[in-house]
C-alpha positions in Angstrom: 0.0 0.0 0.0 2.8 2.4 0.9 4.6 1.9 -2.3 1.4 2.4 -4.3 0.8 5.7 -2.6 4.5 6.7 -3.2 4.1 5.8 -6.9 0.9 7.9 -7.1 2.7 10.9 -5.5 5.5 10.5 -8.0 3.0 10.5 -10.9 1.3 13.6 -9.6 4.7 15.4 -9.1 5.7 14.4 -12.6 2.4 15.8 -14.0 2.9 19.0 -12.1 6.4 19.4 -13.5 5.1 18.6 -17.0 2.4 21.3 -16.7 5.0 23.9 -15.5 7.2 23.1 -18.4 4.4 23.4 -20.9 3.2 26.7 -19.4 6.7 28.1 -19.9 6.7 27.0 -23.5 3.3 28.6 -24.2 4.4 31.8 -22.4 7.6 31.9 -24.4 5.7 31.8 -27.8 3.0 34.3 -27.0 1.7 35.9 -23.9 -1.7 34.3 -23.2 -3.5 36.5 -20.7 -7.0 37.8 -20.4 -10.4 36.4 -19.8 -11.6 34.0 -22.4 -15.3 33.7 -22.9 -17.2 31.8 -25.5 -20.8 31.2 -26.7 -22.5 28.9 -29.2 -24.2 30.6 -32.1 -26.0 28.5 -34.8 -23.9 25.5 -33.9 -20.5 27.3 -33.9 -18.4 28.6 -31.1 -17.4 32.2 -30.9 -14.6 33.4 -28.7 -13.8 36.7 -27.0 -10.7 37.7 -25.0 -11.4 40.6 -22.6 -14.8 41.0 -24.4 -13.0 41.5 -27.8 -13.9 39.0 -30.6 -11.0 36.8 -31.6 -11.2 34.7 -34.8 -10.8 31.0 -34.2 -9.5 30.5 -37.7 -6.7 33.1 -37.4 -5.8 32.8 -33.8 -6.5 29.2 -32.9 -3.2 28.6 -31.1 -3.6 31.8 -29.2 -7.1 30.7 -28.0 -5.8 27.2 -27.1 -3.1 28.8 -25.1 -5.5 30.9 -23.0 -7.8 27.9 -22.5 -5.0 25.7 -21.4 -3.7 28.4 -19.0 -7.1 28.6 -17.4 -7.3 24.8 -17.1 -3.9 24.6 -15.5 -4.7 27.4 -13.1 -7.7 25.3 -12.0 -5.8 22.0 -12.0 -2.6 22.8 -10.2 -4.2 23.7 -6.8 -6.2 20.5 -6.9 -3.1 18.5 -7.6 -1.3 20.3 -4.7 -4.2 19.4 -2.4 -4.2 15.8 -3.7 -0.5 15.4 -3.0 -0.9 16.7 0.5 -3.7 14.2 1.2 -1.7 11.3 -0.2 1.3 12.2 2.0 -1.0 12.3 5.0 -2.4 8.9 4.1 1.1 7.6 3.6 2.1 8.7 7.1 -1.1 7.2 8.6 -0.5 3.9 6.7 3.0 3.8 8.0 1.8 4.3 11.6 -0.8 1.6 11.1 1.9 -0.9 10.1 4.3 0.3 12.8 1.7 -0.6 15.4 2.8 -4.2 14.7 6.3 -3.9 13.3 7.6 -1.9 16.3 6.6 -4.6 18.7 9.2 -7.1 19.9 9.6 -10.2 17.6 8.7 -12.4 20.5 5.3 -10.7 20.8 4.8 -10.6 17.0 4.9 -14.4 16.7 2.1 -14.7 19.2 -0.7 -13.4 16.9 -1.5 -12.2 13.4 -1.9 -8.5 13.0 -5.3 -7.0 11.8 -3.4 -4.7 9.4 -0.8 -6.9 7.7 2.3 -5.0 6.4 3.0 -5.8 2.7 6.5 -7.0 3.6 5.0 -9.6 5.9 2.5 -10.7 3.3 5.3 -11.2 0.8 7.4 -13.1 3.3 4.5 -15.3 4.2 3.8 -15.9 0.5 7.4 -16.9 -0.1 7.3 -19.4 2.8 4.3 -21.3 1.5 5.0 -24.9 0.8 2.9 -27.1 -1.5 3.1 -30.2 -3.7 3.7 -29.5 -7.3 2.3 -31.5 -10.2 4.6 -34.2 -11.4 5.9 -34.9 -14.9 4.9 -37.9 -17.0 7.6 -40.6 -17.3 7.7 -40.2 -21.1 8.2 -36.4 -20.8 11.8 -36.0 -22.0 11.7 -32.2 -22.1 13.8 -30.6 -19.4 13.5 -26.8 -18.9 14.9 -25.3 -15.7 14.5 -21.8 -14.5 17.3 -19.7 -12.9 15.9 -20.8 -9.6 16.5 -24.4 -10.6 12.8 -25.5 -10.8 11.7 -27.6 -13.7 8.9 -26.2 -15.9 7.0 -27.6 -18.8 8.1 -25.4 -21.7 10.7 -22.9 -22.8 8.1 -20.1 -22.7 7.3 -20.9 -19.0 11.0 -20.8 -18.3 11.1 -17.3 -19.9 8.1 -16.1 -17.8 9.6 -17.5 -14.6 13.0 -16.0 -15.2 11.4 -12.6 -16.0 9.3 -12.7 -12.8 12.5 -13.5 -10.9 14.5 -10.8 -12.6 12.0 -8.2 -11.4 11.9 -9.6 -7.9 8.3 -10.8 -8.1 7.6 -13.6 -5.7 5.8 -16.5 -7.4 4.9 -20.2 -7.2 4.8 -22.5 -10.1 1.7 -24.7 -10.5 0.6 -24.1 -6.9 -2.7 -25.8 -6.2 -5.9 -23.7 -6.2 -9.3 -25.0 -5.0 -12.3 -23.7 -7.0 -15.9 -24.7 -6.8 -17.1 -26.3 -10.0 -20.7 -27.7 -10.3 -21.1 -27.6 -6.6 -17.9 -29.5 -5.8 -14.4 -28.3 -4.9 -11.9 -29.1 -7.7 -8.1 -28.6 -7.7 -6.6 -26.4 -10.4 -3.0 -25.5 -11.0 -2.4 -22.0 -12.4 0.9 -21.8 -14.2 2.1 -19.1 -11.9 0.7 -17.6 -8.7 2.4 -14.3 -8.2 2.3 -11.4 -5.7 2.3 -7.7 -6.4 5.3 -6.4 -4.5 3.6 -3.0 -4.0 0.1 -4.0 -2.8 0.5 -7.6 -1.7 -2.3 -8.7 -4.1 -2.2 -12.2 -5.5 -2.4 -12.6 -9.3 -2.7 -15.8 -11.3 -0.7 -16.0 -14.6 -1.8 -18.5 -17.3 0.4 -19.1 -20.3 -1.8 -20.3 -23.2 0.8 -22.0 -25.3 -1.1 -23.9 -28.0 -3.9 -21.5 -29.1 -4.1 -23.1 -32.5 -5.0 -26.5 -31.0 -8.8 -26.9 -30.8 -8.7 -29.4 -27.9 -6.3 -27.3 -25.9 -8.4 -24.2 -26.6 -11.6 -25.8 -25.3 -9.8 -26.9 -22.1 -8.6 -23.3 -21.6 -12.1 -22.0 -22.0 -13.3 -24.4 -19.3 -10.5 -23.3 -16.9 -11.2 -19.6 -17.5 -14.9 -20.2 -16.9 -14.1 -21.8 -13.6 -12.0 -18.8 -12.6 -14.7 -16.4 -13.4 -17.4 -18.3 -11.7 -15.3 -18.2 -8.5 -14.9 -14.4 -8.7 -11.4 -14.4 -10.3 -11.8 -12.0 -13.3 -9.7 -12.0 -16.4 -7.5 -8.9 -16.6 -7.9 -8.2 -12.8 -7.0 -11.4 -11.0 -6.0 -13.6 -14.0 -3.3 -12.5 -16.4 -3.1 -14.2 -19.8 -0.1 -14.7 -21.9 -0.5 -16.5 -25.2 1.2 -17.9 -28.2 0.7 -20.3 -31.1 2.9 -22.1 -33.7 2.8 -19.0 -35.9 2.7 -16.3 -33.1 5.5 -17.0 -30.5 5.4 -15.5 -27.0 6.3 -11.8 -27.0 8.8 -11.3 -24.2 8.2 -7.5 -24.1 4.6 -8.1 -23.2 5.7 -10.1 -20.2 7.6 -7.1 -18.9 4.6 -4.9 -19.6 2.3 -7.1 -17.6 4.8 -7.2 -14.7 5.1 -3.4 -14.7 1.3 -2.9 -14.8 0.1 -5.6 -12.4 2.9 -6.8 -10.2 5.0 -3.7 -9.3 
C-alpha cells in the first residue's frame, strides 16, 4: 500500500512538472493573458478575449493557449491538495503498520496483525510450501529456471525468469481449489504471483497452444471456472498466449509485470 501511494505521489509530481514546463513553453511563444469567454451561435463557437472578438481561424493557437492556462490554473491547486492528502495517508498507513512492526519479535509471533504489512504478506507468501504436479515418465523435455525449478516449456522458463528478474515472488503450479458444479476441484495455475507494492495475488496463465482446438476448449473451461469463482480475467487472471505462428512476445511479459505486479 505504501509503495502504491508513493508511486501515485511520484506520478502527480511528474504531472505538475510537465504542466509547469508546458506553461513556460506557451508563455515563451505568445503571452496568453486575459479572460476567455465563448458562446455557441448557430452550432458554432465564438470566442472573445477581454470581451473582444477573436477569430478562431486566425488565432486558434492563441485561444488554445489561453484555454490551457485557465485549465492549468484550476488543476494545479487541486493536484497540490491531492499530493498533501496522499502524503497524510502515507504517514497514517506507516503508523498503522508500525503498530505491529515496532513490537518485539517475541510478541509478534504470538498473533496475526489485523493490518498486515505488505512486507509480511510477501514473506508469508514466499514461505508457503505445496506439492507440485509431477511430470509424465515419457516427458523428456527438461527446462529449468534460474531458480532451478523444472517447468514444462521454454516459454514458461522465460516467464519464470522474467518474474524472478523483477523480484516478483511467485509459485509454479501451486494448487488452487475452485468450486465447479457444486464441488471443490483442484486447479494448478501456471504461476501464482504477488504484487510487491500492494501484496495482491495474481494468477498467470500461459496459453501455449492456441491453434490446438482441444487445448483451446480446455482453456475456456478453466477460464470459466476462474470467473465463476470471482477471479476475473484482466484483474485477477493475467493471460499470456502464443501459437505455432505467433510466438510469445517477451516484451509483453515485462509490460504485464510493470502494470500488475510492481
